[in-house]
C-alpha positions as CSV (number, residue, x, y, z in Angstrom):
1,M,-11.1,-15.4,-8.7
2,K,-9.0,-17.4,-6.3
3,R,-7.5,-15.6,-3.4
4,I,-5.0,-16.1,-0.6
5,I,-5.9,-14.4,2.7
6,V,-2.8,-13.3,4.6
7,G,-2.8,-14.4,8.2
8,A,-1.0,-12.9,11.2
9,V,2.3,-14.6,12.3
10,M,4.8,-13.2,14.7
11,G,3.0,-9.8,14.7
12,L,3.3,-9.5,10.9
13,F,1.0,-10.6,8.1
14,L,2.5,-13.9,6.7
15,A,0.7,-15.9,4.1
16,A,-0.5,-19.1,5.7
17,N,0.3,-21.2,2.6
18,L,3.9,-19.9,2.7
19,I,5.0,-20.5,6.2
20,A,5.0,-24.3,6.6
21,G,8.5,-25.8,6.8
22,G,10.2,-22.4,7.2
23,G,13.3,-21.4,9.2
24,S,15.7,-24.1,10.2
25,Q,13.5,-26.8,8.6
26,A,13.8,-25.3,5.2
27,K,14.1,-27.9,2.5
28,Q,15.9,-25.7,0.0
29,A,19.7,-25.3,0.6
30,A,21.2,-21.8,0.4
31,G,22.8,-21.0,-2.9
32,N,20.5,-23.2,-4.9
33,S,17.5,-21.0,-5.7
34,K,14.9,-22.6,-8.1
35,V,14.7,-19.3,-10.0
36,R,18.0,-17.5,-10.4
37,G,19.7,-15.4,-13.0
38,K,16.4,-13.7,-13.9
39,T,15.7,-9.9,-14.1
40,I,12.7,-8.7,-12.3
41,G,11.3,-5.3,-13.3
42,H,9.5,-3.1,-10.8
43,C,7.5,0.0,-11.9
44,Y,6.1,2.2,-9.1
45,A,4.1,5.4,-9.1
46,S,6.5,7.7,-7.2
47,S,9.3,8.0,-4.7
48,E,7.0,8.9,-1.9
49,A,7.9,7.2,1.4
50,Y,5.4,4.4,1.1
51,Y,6.8,3.3,-2.2
52,N,10.4,3.5,-0.9
53,Y,9.6,0.8,1.7
54,E,8.1,-1.4,-1.0
55,I,11.1,-0.8,-3.3
56,N,13.6,-1.9,-0.6
57,A,11.5,-5.0,0.1
58,V,11.2,-6.1,-3.5
59,K,14.9,-5.4,-4.1
60,W,15.8,-7.5,-1.1
61,A,13.6,-10.5,-2.1
62,V,14.8,-10.4,-5.7
63,E,18.5,-10.3,-4.9
64,V,18.5,-12.9,-2.1
65,S,16.8,-15.3,-4.5
66,G,19.7,-14.9,-6.9
67,N,18.1,-12.5,-9.4
68,T,18.6,-8.9,-10.6
69,Y,16.4,-6.0,-9.7
70,A,15.4,-3.2,-12.2
71,G,13.3,-0.4,-10.7
72,R,11.6,2.5,-12.5
73,S,9.7,5.4,-10.9
74,A,6.9,7.2,-12.8
75,E,6.9,10.2,-10.4
76,N,3.1,10.3,-10.9
77,N,3.4,10.9,-14.6
78,N,1.2,8.6,-16.8
79,V,3.3,9.0,-19.9
80,R,6.6,8.2,-18.1
81,E,4.9,5.3,-16.4
82,I,4.1,3.6,-19.7
83,Q,7.6,4.5,-21.0
84,N,9.0,2.7,-18.0
85,V,7.1,-0.5,-18.8
86,E,8.3,-0.2,-22.4
87,N,11.9,0.3,-21.2
88,L,11.7,-2.8,-19.0
89,I,10.2,-4.9,-21.9
90,S,13.1,-3.7,-24.1
91,L,15.6,-4.9,-21.5
92,G,14.0,-8.4,-21.7
93,V,13.0,-8.7,-18.1
94,D,11.5,-12.0,-17.0
95,A,8.6,-10.4,-15.0
96,I,7.3,-7.0,-14.1
97,L,5.9,-6.0,-10.7
98,M,3.8,-2.8,-11.0
99,H,2.4,-0.4,-8.4
100,P,0.6,1.8,-10.9
101,T,-0.8,5.3,-10.7
102,G,-4.2,3.9,-11.6
103,S,-6.1,0.9,-12.9
104,A,-6.3,2.3,-16.4
105,Q,-2.5,2.5,-16.5
106,A,-2.4,-1.1,-15.3
107,Q,-4.5,-2.2,-18.2
108,K,-2.2,-0.4,-20.7
109,A,0.8,-2.0,-19.1
110,A,-0.8,-5.4,-19.1
111,Q,-1.5,-5.1,-22.9
112,L,2.2,-4.3,-23.5
113,A,3.5,-7.0,-21.2
114,N,1.1,-9.6,-22.7
115,A,2.3,-8.8,-26.2
116,A,5.9,-9.3,-25.1
117,K,4.9,-12.5,-23.2
118,I,6.2,-11.1,-19.9
119,P,4.1,-11.8,-16.8
120,L,2.8,-8.7,-14.9
121,F,2.0,-8.6,-11.2
122,L,0.2,-5.8,-9.5
123,V,1.0,-4.3,-6.1
124,D,-1.8,-2.4,-4.3
125,S,-3.9,-2.1,-7.4
126,T,-6.8,-3.4,-9.5
127,I,-6.8,-3.4,-13.3
128,D,-9.5,-1.9,-15.6
129,P,-11.5,-4.4,-17.7
130,G,-9.9,-4.9,-21.1
131,P,-7.8,-7.2,-23.2
132,G,-4.7,-6.9,-21.0
133,Q,-4.4,-9.5,-18.2
134,A,-2.2,-9.4,-15.1
135,Q,-0.9,-12.7,-13.8
136,G,-1.3,-11.9,-10.1
137,A,-2.0,-9.2,-7.6
138,V,-1.1,-8.6,-3.9
139,G,-2.6,-5.9,-1.7
140,P,-5.2,-4.9,0.9
141,D,-8.8,-4.6,-0.1
142,F,-9.2,-0.8,-0.3
143,L,-12.9,-1.1,-0.2
144,V,-12.6,-2.8,3.1
145,I,-10.0,-0.3,4.4
146,G,-12.1,2.8,3.6
147,N,-15.1,1.2,5.1
148,A,-13.3,0.2,8.2
149,V,-12.1,3.7,8.9
150,G,-15.5,5.1,8.2
151,E,-17.2,2.6,10.5
152,Y,-14.7,3.4,13.2
153,V,-15.6,7.1,12.9
154,V,-19.3,6.4,13.0
155,K,-19.2,3.8,15.8
156,N,-17.0,5.9,18.0
157,K,-18.8,9.2,17.2
158,V,-15.5,10.8,16.1
159,G,-16.0,14.4,15.3
160,Y,-19.2,14.7,17.3
161,P,-21.4,16.6,17.8
162,G,-20.8,18.8,14.7
163,G,-19.7,16.1,12.3
164,R,-18.3,18.7,9.8
165,F,-15.5,17.0,7.9
166,V,-13.0,17.4,5.0
167,V,-11.0,14.8,3.0
168,L,-7.5,15.0,1.8
169,G,-7.6,12.8,-1.3
170,G,-4.5,10.9,-2.6
171,L,-3.6,10.5,-6.3
172,F,-6.7,11.1,-8.4
173,G,-7.4,8.3,-10.8
174,Q,-5.6,5.6,-8.8
175,S,-7.9,2.7,-8.2
176,A,-6.8,2.2,-4.6
177,E,-7.4,5.8,-3.8
178,K,-10.9,5.8,-5.4
179,N,-12.0,2.6,-3.7
180,E,-10.7,3.7,-0.3
181,R,-12.2,7.2,-0.6
182,E,-15.6,6.0,-1.9
183,S,-16.0,3.2,0.7
184,F,-15.1,5.7,3.5
185,M,-17.8,8.1,2.2
186,A,-20.4,5.3,2.0
187,A,-19.7,4.2,5.5
188,I,-19.8,7.7,7.0
189,A,-23.0,8.5,5.1
190,K,-24.8,6.0,7.4
191,D,-24.8,8.6,10.1
192,P,-26.5,11.9,8.9
193,T,-24.6,13.8,11.6
194,F,-21.5,13.9,9.3
195,K,-21.5,16.5,6.6
196,L,-18.8,16.9,4.0
197,I,-18.2,20.7,4.0
198,S,-15.8,21.1,1.1
199,E,-15.4,19.4,-2.3
200,I,-12.7,16.7,-2.0
201,Q,-9.4,17.9,-3.3
202,Y,-6.2,15.9,-3.9
203,A,-2.7,16.1,-2.5
204,D,-1.0,13.2,-4.3
205,W,0.0,11.4,-1.2
206,D,2.5,14.2,-0.6
207,R,3.3,15.9,2.8
208,K,3.8,19.4,1.4
209,K,0.8,19.2,-0.7
210,G,-1.2,18.0,2.2
211,E,0.0,20.9,4.3
212,D,-1.1,23.4,1.5
213,L,-4.4,21.7,1.0
214,M,-5.2,21.7,4.7
215,R,-4.3,25.4,4.9
216,N,-6.8,26.1,2.2
217,Y,-9.5,24.1,4.0
218,L,-8.8,26.1,7.2
219,V,-9.1,29.4,5.4
220,M,-12.4,28.3,3.8
221,H,-14.0,26.9,6.9
222,D,-14.1,28.5,10.3
223,H,-14.9,25.2,12.0
224,I,-13.9,21.6,11.1
225,D,-14.6,18.6,13.3
226,L,-13.0,15.8,11.5
227,V,-10.2,15.4,8.9
228,F,-9.7,12.2,6.8
229,A,-6.2,12.3,5.4
230,M,-5.9,9.3,3.1
231,N,-2.3,8.6,4.0
232,E,0.0,9.8,6.9
233,E,2.4,11.8,4.8
234,M,-0.6,14.1,4.0
235,A,-1.8,13.8,7.6
236,A,1.6,15.1,8.8
237,G,1.4,18.0,6.5
238,A,-2.1,18.7,7.5
239,A,-1.1,18.6,11.2
240,L,1.5,21.3,10.5
241,S,-1.2,23.7,9.1
242,I,-3.6,22.9,11.9
243,S,-1.0,23.7,14.5
244,E,0.1,26.8,12.6
245,A,-3.5,28.0,12.8
246,G,-3.7,27.1,16.5
247,R,-6.8,24.9,15.8
248,Q,-5.5,21.6,17.2
249,K,-8.3,21.3,19.8
250,E,-11.0,21.9,17.3
251,M,-10.7,18.8,15.2
252,V,-9.6,15.2,15.1
253,M,-7.9,13.3,12.3
254,V,-8.0,9.8,11.0
255,S,-5.8,8.2,8.3
256,V,-4.5,5.1,6.6
257,N,-1.1,3.2,6.4
258,A,0.4,2.9,9.9
259,S,3.7,4.2,8.7
260,P,6.3,5.2,11.4
261,V,5.2,8.8,10.9
262,G,1.5,7.8,11.5
263,E,2.3,5.5,14.5
264,D,4.2,8.4,16.1
265,M,1.3,10.7,15.5
266,I,-1.0,8.3,17.2
267,R,1.2,8.0,20.2
268,N,1.5,11.8,20.6
269,G,-2.3,12.4,20.0
270,T,-2.0,14.2,16.7
271,L,-3.8,11.3,14.9
272,L,-6.7,9.4,16.5
273,A,-6.7,6.2,14.3
274,T,-5.2,4.7,11.2
275,A,-5.7,1.5,9.1
276,K,-2.7,-0.8,9.1
277,M,-0.8,-1.7,5.9
278,S,2.6,-3.1,5.3
279,P,4.4,-2.1,2.0
280,L,7.4,-4.3,3.0
281,E,5.3,-7.4,3.2
282,L,3.4,-6.5,0.0
283,G,6.7,-6.1,-1.9
284,I,8.0,-9.4,-0.7
285,L,4.8,-11.3,-1.3
286,T,4.5,-9.9,-4.8
287,T,8.1,-11.0,-5.6
288,I,7.3,-14.5,-4.3
289,K,4.2,-14.6,-6.5
290,A,6.3,-13.6,-9.6
291,L,9.0,-16.2,-8.8
292,E,6.4,-19.0,-8.3
293,Y,4.9,-18.1,-11.7
294,I,8.4,-18.1,-13.4
295,N,9.0,-21.5,-11.8
296,G,5.8,-23.0,-13.3
297,T,4.0,-23.2,-9.9
298,P,1.7,-20.2,-9.9
299,E,-0.2,-19.2,-6.8
300,P,-3.9,-18.2,-6.8
301,F,-4.2,-14.8,-8.6
302,E,-4.9,-12.6,-5.6
303,T,-3.3,-12.3,-2.1
304,I,-5.3,-10.1,0.3
305,Q,-3.9,-8.3,3.4
306,P,-6.4,-8.0,6.2
307,T,-7.4,-4.7,7.8
308,I,-6.7,-3.6,11.4
309,I,-7.5,-0.3,12.9
310,L,-4.8,1.1,15.1
311,T,-5.3,3.5,17.9
312,K,-3.3,4.6,21.0
313,E,-4.6,1.4,22.7
314,N,-3.1,-1.1,20.3
315,V,-0.4,0.7,18.2
316,D,2.5,-0.6,20.2
317,K,1.2,-4.2,20.1
318,D,-0.2,-4.4,16.6
319,G,1.8,-1.7,14.7
320,A,3.1,-2.3,11.2
321,R,6.7,-1.5,12.1
322,W,7.7,-0.4,8.6
323,D,11.1,0.8,9.8
324,D,12.0,-2.7,11.1
325,S,13.1,-4.2,7.8
326,A,15.5,-6.5,9.5
327,K,12.6,-8.2,11.4
328,V,10.5,-8.5,8.2
329,Q,13.4,-9.9,6.3
330,S,14.2,-12.4,9.1
331,D,10.6,-13.6,9.1
332,Y,10.6,-14.1,5.3
333,E,14.0,-15.7,5.1
334,G,12.5,-18.9,6.2
335,V,9.6,-18.5,3.8
336,L,11.9,-18.0,0.8
337,K,14.1,-21.0,1.8
338,Q,11.2,-23.2,2.2
339,K,9.8,-22.2,-1.2
340,G,13.2,-22.7,-2.7
341,Y,14.1,-19.1,-3.5
342,W,17.2,-18.5,-1.5
343,D,20.6,-18.0,-3.1
344,K,22.8,-16.5,-0.4
């Protein structure tokens, strides 16, 4: 499988094969997009904050390239998710971008899209083996992310000397969640000091559910050394329960995403470390991949975002800056112009 590895440019991850000739040297004149008048469908698992950043990025890239955006949320419901795909197919969209609830759902969607001869592109997901084929995928390698967080914990002896830890899982059945969780567990298992003291339970990437789940863990266990909350919405909820119980000094927490919430938690000491991701960039890169495919110039199948661990020492320098959409759009304006997908 061919891959593009995304490189760091101007503090953001920009695909190296996309940046040459950008900015003022753009070859494509504004108002003359190579792919325009198309409708790009976008299916996403829920309206949780992470997806909202992705939604806004996809919508921006689709519209500035002279095309129409059609978004659909599954609200973490598998039946609704497939209905959304069927609805977009019935509308006659020219491509579907999908951030699915799981890899099995991606396979079902691919079969439907393939039958309708509509290309399907995955965001932050793998696809189960089967007859359905996606035409491209963009995302971090979640096996690498989970491993990186686990290795950080082991290397820095986070949660020592006790090593008793709990995990707040994300959305059960989602391939990204499974890969991230299992690779974290494999990395942390290399140090026998660490002991999982409660069966892993799931909070669906949701802050309130994370708060409730952490409260349950605190009731069940009179001492916890380490919390792995698999995204920062759940981490923020968990922090509320920990504070409510007056047990902040007892445990440390690590997470994934580098959202504005997470970066603030690192700065104030509530969160020790997180793995950096950028849903804005993922949304734009997936849109570009779809436009290239429609144009007859398909990219390699997979684009991979590298993994960086953020702590208090580097969060201000290397943070993901999800809330700076204007900066991300400015960086990618030159990319879209150079690729010929700018219609403003």
